[in-house]
LONU-489313 format. One line per field, with one value per residue (C-alpha): residue number from 1; residue in one letter; chain; x, y, z. Coordinates in Angstrom, 2 decimals, m for minus. Example, Ala and Ser with C-alpha at 12.3 -4.5 7.8 and 13.67 -1.06 7.14 Angstrom:
% LONU-489313
resi: [1, 2]
resn: [A, S]
chain: [A, A]
xx: [12.30, 13.67]
yy: [m4.50, m1.06]
zz: [7.80, 7.14]
***
This chain:
% LONU-489313
resi: [1, 2, 3, 4, 5, 6, 7, 8, 9, 10, 11, 12, 13, 14, 15, 16, 17, 18, 19, 20, 21, 22, 23, 24, 25, 26, 27, 28, 29, 30, 31, 32, 33, 34, 35, 36, 37, 38, 39, 40, 41, 42, 43, 44, 45, 46, 47, 48, 49, 50, 51, 52, 53, 54, 55, 56, 57, 58, 59, 60, 61, 62, 63, 64, 65, 66, 67, 68, 69, 70, 71, 72, 73, 74, 75, 76, 77, 78, 79, 80, 81, 82, 83, 84, 85, 86, 87, 88, 89, 90, 91, 92, 93, 94, 95, 96, 97, 98, 99, 100, 101, 102, 103, 104, 105, 106, 107, 108, 109, 110, 111, 112, 113, 114, 115, 116, 117, 118, 119, 120, 121, 122, 123, 124, 125, 126, 127, 128, 129, 130, 131, 132, 133, 134, 135, 136, 137, 138, 139, 140, 141, 142, 143, 144, 145, 146, 147, 148, 149, 150, 151, 152, 153, 154, 155, 156, 157, 158, 159, 160, 161, 162, 163, 164, 165, 166, 167, 168, 169, 170, 171, 172, 173, 174, 175, 176, 177, 178, 179, 180, 181, 182, 183, 184, 185, 186, 187, 188, 189, 190, 191, 192, 193, 194, 195, 196, 197, 198, 199, 200, 201, 202, 203, 204, 205, 206, 207, 208, 209, 210, 211, 212, 213, 214, 215, 216, 217, 218, 219, 220, 221, 222, 223, 224, 225, 226, 227, 228, 229, 230, 231, 232, 233, 234, 235, 236, 237, 238, 239, 240, 241, 242, 243, 244, 245, 246, 247, 248, 249, 250, 251, 252, 253, 254, 255, 256, 257, 258, 259, 260, 261, 262, 263, 264, 265, 266, 267, 268, 269, 270, 271, 272, 273, 274, 275, 276, 277, 278, 279, 280, 281, 282, 283, 284, 285, 286, 287, 288, 289, 290, 291, 292, 293, 294, 295, 296, 297, 298, 299, 300, 301, 302, 303, 304, 305, 306, 307, 308, 309, 310, 311, 312, 313, 314, 315, 316, 317, 318, 319, 320, 321, 322, 323, 324, 325, 326, 327, 328, 329, 330, 331, 332, 333, 334, 335, 336, 337, 338, 339, 340, 341, 342, 343, 344, 345, 346, 347, 348, 349, 350, 351, 352, 353, 354, 355, 356, 357, 358, 359, 360, 361, 362, 363, 364, 365, 366, 367, 368, 369, 370, 371, 372, 373, 374, 375, 376, 377, 378, 379, 380, 381, 382, 383, 384, 385, 386, 387, 388, 389, 390, 391, 392, 393, 394, 395, 396, 397, 398, 399, 400, 401, 402, 403, 404, 405, 406, 407, 408]
resn: [M, T, S, S, L, V, P, P, A, G, P, Q, R, V, L, A, L, A, Q, L, S, N, S, V, G, D, G, A, Y, Y, V, T, S, A, L, Y, F, T, H, V, V, G, L, A, P, A, R, V, G, L, G, L, T, V, A, W, A, V, G, S, L, V, G, V, P, L, G, R, L, A, D, R, R, G, A, R, G, T, A, V, L, L, A, L, A, T, A, L, A, V, A, S, F, L, V, V, R, G, F, L, P, F, L, L, A, A, C, A, Y, A, S, A, Q, S, G, L, A, A, A, R, Q, A, L, L, S, G, L, V, S, A, G, E, R, T, G, L, L, A, H, L, Q, S, T, L, N, A, G, L, A, V, G, A, G, L, G, G, L, A, L, S, A, G, T, R, A, A, Y, L, G, V, F, A, V, D, A, V, S, F, L, V, C, A, G, L, L, L, R, L, P, A, V, R, S, V, A, A, V, P, G, N, S, K, G, V, L, R, D, R, P, Y, A, V, I, T, L, L, N, T, V, L, L, L, R, M, P, L, L, S, L, G, I, P, L, W, I, A, E, R, T, A, A, P, T, W, V, V, S, A, L, F, V, L, N, T, G, A, V, M, A, F, Q, V, R, T, A, R, G, V, T, G, L, A, S, A, T, R, A, V, R, R, A, G, W, V, M, L, A, A, C, A, V, F, A, L, S, A, G, A, S, P, W, V, A, V, G, A, L, V, V, G, A, V, L, Q, V, V, A, E, M, G, Q, S, A, G, S, W, Q, L, S, F, D, L, A, P, E, G, R, V, G, E, Y, Q, G, F, F, G, T, G, V, T, V, A, R, T, L, G, P, L, V, L, T, T, L, L, V, E, W, G, T, P, G, W, L, L, L, G, A, V, T, L, G, A, S, Y, A, M, G, P, A, T, R, R, A, V, G, R, S, A, A, P, V, R, R, P, A, L, V, N]
chain: [A, A, A, A, A, A, A, A, A, A, A, A, A, A, A, A, A, A, A, A, A, A, A, A, A, A, A, A, A, A, A, A, A, A, A, A, A, A, A, A, A, A, A, A, A, A, A, A, A, A, A, A, A, A, A, A, A, A, A, A, A, A, A, A, A, A, A, A, A, A, A, A, A, A, A, A, A, A, A, A, A, A, A, A, A, A, A, A, A, A, A, A, A, A, A, A, A, A, A, A, A, A, A, A, A, A, A, A, A, A, A, A, A, A, A, A, A, A, A, A, A, A, A, A, A, A, A, A, A, A, A, A, A, A, A, A, A, A, A, A, A, A, A, A, A, A, A, A, A, A, A, A, A, A, A, A, A, A, A, A, A, A, A, A, A, A, A, A, A, A, A, A, A, A, A, A, A, A, A, A, A, A, A, A, A, A, A, A, A, A, A, A, A, A, A, A, A, A, A, A, A, A, A, A, A, A, A, A, A, A, A, A, A, A, A, A, A, A, A, A, A, A, A, A, A, A, A, A, A, A, A, A, A, A, A, A, A, A, A, A, A, A, A, A, A, A, A, A, A, A, A, A, A, A, A, A, A, A, A, A, A, A, A, A, A, A, A, A, A, A, A, A, A, A, A, A, A, A, A, A, A, A, A, A, A, A, A, A, A, A, A, A, A, A, A, A, A, A, A, A, A, A, A, A, A, A, A, A, A, A, A, A, A, A, A, A, A, A, A, A, A, A, A, A, A, A, A, A, A, A, A, A, A, A, A, A, A, A, A, A, A, A, A, A, A, A, A, A, A, A, A, A, A, A, A, A, A, A, A, A, A, A, A, A, A, A, A, A, A, A, A, A, A, A, A, A, A, A, A, A, A, A, A, A, A, A, A, A, A, A, A, A, A, A, A, A, A, A, A, A, A, A, A, A, A, A, A, A]
xx: [m12.32, m12.57, m9.59, m10.70, m8.83, m12.22, m14.02, m17.55, m20.45, m21.91, m20.13, m16.76, m16.79, m17.98, m15.11, m12.69, m14.08, m13.73, m10.12, m9.46, m10.90, m8.76, m5.62, m5.65, m5.68, m3.02, m0.76, m0.81, m0.25, 2.71, 4.78, 4.12, 3.68, 7.37, 8.06, 4.81, 5.60, 9.20, 8.96, 5.45, 4.74, 8.42, 9.11, 12.61, 12.95, 13.99, 10.81, 8.68, 10.30, 9.83, 6.20, 5.35, 7.12, 5.17, 1.94, 2.24, 3.24, 0.02, m1.90, m0.60, m1.71, m5.28, m5.81, m6.83, m9.47, m10.88, m11.06, m12.83, m15.27, m16.05, m16.75, m19.05, m20.79, m20.94, m18.19, m19.91, m20.80, m17.37, m15.61, m17.70, m16.99, m13.27, m13.19, m14.81, m12.31, m9.44, m10.83, m11.06, m7.49, m6.16, m8.11, m6.56, m3.12, m4.25, m4.20, m1.19, 1.43, 3.63, 5.02, 2.43, m0.59, 1.23, 1.84, m1.80, m3.06, m0.61, m1.69, m5.34, m4.56, m2.56, m5.13, m8.05, m6.16, m5.22, m8.76, m10.25, m8.05, m9.20, m12.88, m12.82, m11.32, m14.14, m16.65, m15.06, m15.21, m18.93, m19.79, m17.57, m17.35, m14.16, m13.21, m13.38, m11.54, m7.98, m9.08, m10.83, m7.81, m5.71, m8.13, m7.92, m4.11, m4.13, m6.63, m4.46, m1.43, m3.43, m4.80, m1.40, 0.06, m2.66, m2.30, 1.47, 1.00, m1.24, 1.29, 4.02, 2.08, 1.94, 5.67, 6.33, 4.25, 5.95, 3.40, 1.57, m1.76, m0.67, 0.29, m2.96, m4.83, m3.23, m4.37, m7.86, m7.97, m6.88, m9.56, m12.25, m11.10, m11.92, m15.32, m16.03, m14.76, m17.20, m20.07, m19.21, m18.99, m22.48, m23.78, m22.75, m25.09, m24.64, m23.09, m24.62, m22.05, m21.45, m21.64, m18.62, m18.56, m18.12, m14.73, m13.29, m13.07, m9.33, m7.92, m5.83, m2.79, m3.07, m3.49, 0.15, m0.08, m1.63, 0.94, 3.73, 2.14, 1.98, 5.62, 6.82, 4.80, 6.38, 9.82, 8.70, 7.38, 10.79, 11.13, 8.47, 10.93, 13.13, 11.98, 11.55, 14.79, 16.96, 17.44, 17.82, 20.59, 22.15, 22.18, 23.65, 26.27, 27.25, 26.59, 27.49, 23.87, 22.25, 19.84, 16.87, 16.78, 15.17, 12.06, 12.03, 12.10, 9.26, 7.13, 7.99, 6.88, 3.65, 2.72, 3.46, 1.27, m1.56, m1.32, m0.47, m1.50, m4.96, m3.48, m0.87, m3.53, m5.68, m3.96, m4.19, m7.42, m6.64, m4.04, m1.97, m1.72, m1.06, 1.93, 3.27, 2.95, 4.83, 7.54, 8.01, 8.13, 10.96, 13.08, 12.33, 13.22, 16.52, 17.27, 16.31, 18.69, 21.53, 20.91, 20.71, 24.07, 25.63, 25.00, 27.79, 31.08, 29.69, 29.66, 26.67, 24.61, 25.44, 24.35, 21.11, 20.43, 21.05, 18.82, 15.95, 16.18, 16.34, 13.31, 11.31, 12.15, 11.37, 7.89, 7.14, 8.10, 6.05, 2.88, 3.22, 3.92, 1.01, m1.48, m0.36, m0.39, m3.88, m5.25, m3.51, m4.61, m8.29, m8.47, m6.73, m8.91, m12.08, m15.28, m16.90, m13.52, m11.94, m11.68, m9.82, m7.47, m6.88, m6.14, m3.38, m2.10, m1.90, 0.59, 3.18, 3.03, 3.66, 6.55, 8.09, 7.84, 9.37, 12.22, 12.69, 14.66, 17.16, 17.51, 17.88, 20.31, 22.55, 22.38, 22.60, 24.56, 26.96, 27.36, 26.93, 26.73, 26.76, 23.85, 21.81, 22.45, 21.55, 18.30, 17.43, 18.32, 16.23, 13.29, 13.60, 13.80, 10.67, 8.79, 9.60, 8.64, 5.12, 4.30, 4.76, 3.40, 0.22, m0.21, 0.10, m2.45, m4.89, m4.48, m5.34, m8.68, m11.43, m15.16, m16.84, m18.83, m21.36, m20.65, m21.92, m25.24, m26.19, m28.68, m31.44]
yy: [18.08, 17.46, 17.98, 15.20, 11.93, 10.19, 10.30, 11.74, 9.45, 7.49, 5.60, 7.19, 5.94, 2.48, 2.24, 3.25, 0.61, m2.03, m0.91, m1.07, m4.57, m6.25, m4.23, m5.55, m9.08, m8.26, m6.69, m9.90, m11.96, m9.90, m10.30, m14.03, m15.54, m16.07, m17.96, m19.90, m21.17, m22.05, m23.25, m24.72, m25.81, m26.72, m25.00, m23.82, m20.00, m19.92, m21.76, m19.40, m16.43, m18.03, m18.87, m15.36, m13.79, m15.97, m15.32, m11.52, m11.66, m13.56, m11.12, m8.15, m9.74, m10.46, m7.06, m5.45, m8.03, m8.17, m4.37, m4.44, m6.98, m4.51, m1.78, m3.95, m6.13, m3.80, m2.65, m3.49, m7.08, m7.72, m6.26, m8.39, m11.57, m10.83, m10.11, m13.51, m15.10, m13.52, m14.92, m18.37, m18.12, m17.15, m19.99, m22.42, m21.60, m23.40, m26.75, m26.20, m28.93, m28.71, m26.33, m26.86, m26.29, m23.27, m21.88, m22.34, m20.75, m17.86, m17.23, m17.23, m14.85, m12.41, m12.48, m11.82, m9.04, m7.32, m7.57, m6.39, m3.29, m2.41, m3.13, m0.99, 1.90, 1.58, 1.50, 4.57, 6.40, 5.74, 6.72, 9.76, 12.94, 13.66, 16.49, 14.23, 11.16, 12.13, 13.24, 9.92, 7.99, 9.89, 8.80, 5.22, 5.33, 6.53, 3.80, 1.24, 2.18, 2.08, m1.36, m2.71, m1.46, m3.21, m6.36, m6.33, m6.22, m9.29, m11.01, m10.16, m12.01, m15.07, m14.83, m14.63, m17.75, m19.52, m22.34, m23.82, m22.87, m19.24, m19.07, m20.72, m18.22, m15.36, m16.82, m17.36, m13.70, m12.60, m14.73, m13.40, m9.83, m10.22, m11.71, m8.62, m6.48, m8.19, m7.60, m3.89, m3.49, m4.98, m2.02, 0.39, 1.47, m0.37, 1.55, 1.06, 0.06, 2.34, 0.85, 1.10, 4.25, 3.77, 4.99, 4.74, 0.98, 0.41, m1.43, 0.30, m1.60, 0.35, 3.69, 4.75, 8.06, 6.34, 3.55, 6.15, 7.66, 4.17, 3.48, 6.75, 6.06, 2.59, 4.22, 6.50, 3.47, 1.80, 3.49, 1.11, m1.56, 1.17, 0.82, m2.96, m3.83, m0.99, 0.99, m2.07, m3.41, 0.05, 0.42, m3.04, m2.91, 0.75, 2.60, 2.40, 3.04, 0.49, m1.96, m0.81, 2.30, 0.14, m0.33, 3.32, 4.53, 2.18, 3.51, 7.08, 6.44, 4.72, 7.35, 10.23, 8.78, 8.20, 11.77, 13.84, 12.04, 13.64, 17.10, 16.56, 15.59, 18.62, 20.81, 18.25, 19.00, 18.58, 17.61, 20.79, 20.53, 16.78, 17.22, 19.97, 17.67, 14.88, 17.31, 18.67, 15.13, 14.38, 17.19, 16.13, 12.51, 13.64, 15.50, 12.41, 10.23, 12.71, 12.82, 9.03, 8.83, 11.10, 8.42, 6.23, 6.45, 8.74, 8.10, 6.09, 9.05, 11.24, 8.34, 8.02, 11.73, 11.57, 8.51, 10.17, 13.35, 11.26, 9.25, 12.43, 13.75, 10.37, 10.14, 13.74, 12.75, 9.56, 11.38, 14.03, 11.50, 9.32, 12.19, 13.35, 9.89, 9.12, 12.24, 11.50, 7.87, 8.78, 11.98, 10.43, 7.31, 7.46, 7.42, 4.01, 2.27, 3.18, m0.45, m1.48, 1.50, 1.17, m2.51, m1.52, 1.38, m0.96, m3.21, m0.55, m1.59, m5.24, m4.39, m2.08, m4.74, m7.32, m5.24, m2.87, m5.27, m6.04, m2.38, m1.08, m3.82, m3.02, 0.76, 1.11, m1.85, m2.35, 1.21, 3.14, 6.93, 7.11, 4.66, 6.89, 9.91, 7.96, 6.79, 10.38, 11.64, 8.95, 9.77, 13.48, 12.79, 10.62, 13.20, 15.96, 13.73, 13.44, 16.97, 16.46, 12.90, 14.23, 16.93, 14.29, 12.09, 15.00, 15.70, 12.18, 11.88, 10.50, 10.86, 12.07, 9.53, 10.08, 9.47, 6.14, 6.49, 4.99, 2.17, 2.59]
zz: [4.20, 7.90, 10.14, 12.46, 12.54, 12.35, 8.98, 8.81, 9.65, 6.76, 3.97, 4.75, 8.33, 7.29, 4.78, 7.54, 9.90, 7.19, 6.68, 10.41, 10.68, 8.06, 8.87, 12.45, 11.08, 8.51, 11.13, 13.15, 10.00, 8.77, 11.94, 12.37, 8.91, 8.07, 11.30, 11.00, 7.52, 8.42, 12.04, 12.15, 8.58, 8.08, 4.75, 3.90, 4.02, 0.36, m0.63, 1.41, m0.33, m3.74, m3.04, m1.87, m4.84, m7.28, m5.39, m5.49, m9.14, m9.85, m7.68, m9.64, m12.91, m11.79, m10.18, m13.48, m14.54, m11.01, m10.96, m14.33, m12.85, m10.06, m12.62, m14.72, m12.10, m9.11, m6.79, m3.49, m4.37, m5.86, m2.81, m0.44, m2.40, m2.52, 1.23, 1.79, m0.61, 1.34, 4.60, 3.00, 1.67, 5.10, 6.71, 4.22, 5.65, 8.81, 7.00, 4.71, 5.15, 2.04, m0.57, m3.32, m1.04, 0.40, m3.08, m4.11, m0.88, m1.21, m4.83, m3.76, m0.90, m3.05, m5.86, m3.52, m1.76, m5.04, m6.36, m3.07, m3.11, m6.63, m5.88, m2.75, m4.68, m7.23, m4.38, m2.80, m6.13, m6.45, m2.88, m2.33, m4.38, m6.29, m3.94, m0.88, m2.17, m1.29, 2.18, 2.76, 1.49, 4.01, 6.75, 5.49, 5.50, 9.11, 9.97, 8.20, 10.28, 13.50, 12.67, 11.67, 14.96, 16.99, 14.91, 15.26, 19.03, 18.87, 16.64, 19.13, 21.84, 19.57, 18.91, 22.65, 23.24, 20.34, 20.26, 17.30, 18.87, 19.19, 15.51, 14.46, 16.60, 14.64, 11.31, 12.71, 13.81, 10.33, 8.66, 11.00, 10.34, 6.66, 7.50, 9.58, 6.70, 4.33, 6.75, 7.02, 3.26, 2.95, 4.98, 2.22, m0.59, m3.84, m6.73, m10.16, m12.74, m15.72, m19.20, m21.44, m23.55, m27.33, m28.48, m24.97, m24.61, m24.81, m21.83, m19.21, m20.47, m23.73, m22.00, m22.28, m20.41, m17.39, m17.67, m17.47, m14.36, m12.82, m13.71, m12.17, m9.04, m8.84, m8.83, m5.98, m4.09, m4.03, m0.64, 0.77, 2.05, 3.53, 7.16, 7.08, 5.25, 3.96, 7.17, 9.46, 7.21, 6.97, 10.76, 11.28, 8.52, 8.17, 11.45, 15.14, 16.20, 18.54, 16.92, 19.03, 16.83, 14.12, 16.26, 17.33, 13.73, 12.80, 15.68, 14.67, 11.09, 12.04, 14.60, 12.24, 9.50, 11.97, 13.27, 10.19, 6.98, 6.96, 7.54, 4.83, 2.29, 3.03, 0.44, m2.36, m4.21, m7.91, m10.46, m10.08, m6.29, m6.58, m8.89, m6.61, m3.60, m5.39, m6.51, m2.98, m1.65, m4.08, m2.64, 0.93, 0.10, m1.39, 1.86, 3.87, 1.88, 2.39, 6.16, 6.40, 4.65, 7.32, 9.96, 8.54, 10.41, 13.12, 16.87, 18.13, 19.36, 16.37, 14.17, 16.15, 15.71, 11.96, 11.65, 13.54, 11.45, 8.27, 9.38, 10.04, 6.57, 5.04, 6.56, 5.49, 1.93, 2.20, 3.25, 0.55, m2.18, m1.05, m1.10, m4.52, m6.07, m4.72, m6.37, m9.67, m9.77, m9.37, m11.39, m14.41, m14.45, m16.59, m14.52, m14.53, m14.93, m11.60, m10.47, m13.62, m13.46, m9.70, m10.20, m12.61, m10.50, m7.51, m9.30, m8.50, m4.85, m5.76, m8.07, m5.48, m2.79, m5.12, m6.56, m3.62, m1.40, m4.16, m5.17, m1.61, m0.58, m3.54, m3.19, 0.58, 1.92, m0.99, m2.31, 0.93, 0.75, m3.09, m3.07, m0.76, m2.96, m6.10, m4.49, m3.62, m7.10, m8.83, m6.55, m7.33, m11.06, m10.99, m8.94, m11.44, m14.37, m12.89, m14.09, m17.85, m17.60, m15.98, m18.64, m21.33, m19.58, m19.32, m23.02, m24.15, m25.91, m23.74, m24.04, m20.85, m18.89, m16.18, m12.52, m11.11, m9.33, m6.00, m6.08, m3.52]
***
């Protein structure tokens, strides 16, 4: 595994460039979409929230069949088509004028995004050796954060302008970013699909050991809305820290992932090291929760200090948990069915984003310090449960299948 922040030349670098392209567009979209749909389109905030919740629920359901399509019909072609579909869905937001068109466009967007994520994982699996996958995923995560930061800056310019044309420009940039992504993916070698193996044809939804791994990972991912929702509300409602700390902690998190995610993933090379990484991350997350709790009732600068230390511990836990879960999700998926299995594993992100705000609001804002400690304890429990769950998944009967071959 390279120590460079730039992946090696070849398929790995092309995958990183594709990630960078669409993450720049997504970063701009994320910071402007809510105000666009409410202030420009004229939808009520509650309807926007309902529409996005329904859309991501639909997206999580179609991720598995779209991933299976990538396995059976070719990961590169499926990924390219879904990147084009995402661009079309984003472009459709430009002409949305009511709730029903918005809902349909949002469902198309979420479905294409979920399927694209699964198809790209299947493509990655076919192009990169098993020993290099976690390292590449670390590179892609760093690239994702860099692209989101650049995109957020572009979105900030649109917010400053506050005009309809500025908002439309952001959506046009996002659509173009997925067109560029599709073009980059076309430069990759095609990966020949692997036929289903007799006796190993049960769907991922019936693979209980893998489902348990996915469920535990979903619990660990409940920390995802922490920086965007949980900590801002905690700072505003429970501490004397100034509100600008919210932005500072977000920059700290993004910069740390960009700088250290690759290094953190270097020691994760198999199932044993992956479960150890997840377990260590559970302890660090428990410590982060305890330190965050100390910021309540303290003087402003003591609160700031506690929040910064907690944020450092939190991002260390995040990077360790991410590296471990990537390794587990690939190594426990049967070869030739990575798209299907990654489509299912990716539903954890959707569930965490849907339930996370409610869980974190209840635990942190309403319960206070006991809520922080409970969040840390639940995270630690889920991280320790990964060990026996992984051993059970390894022990399940599965016929070996050959690795997908590149198509010249």
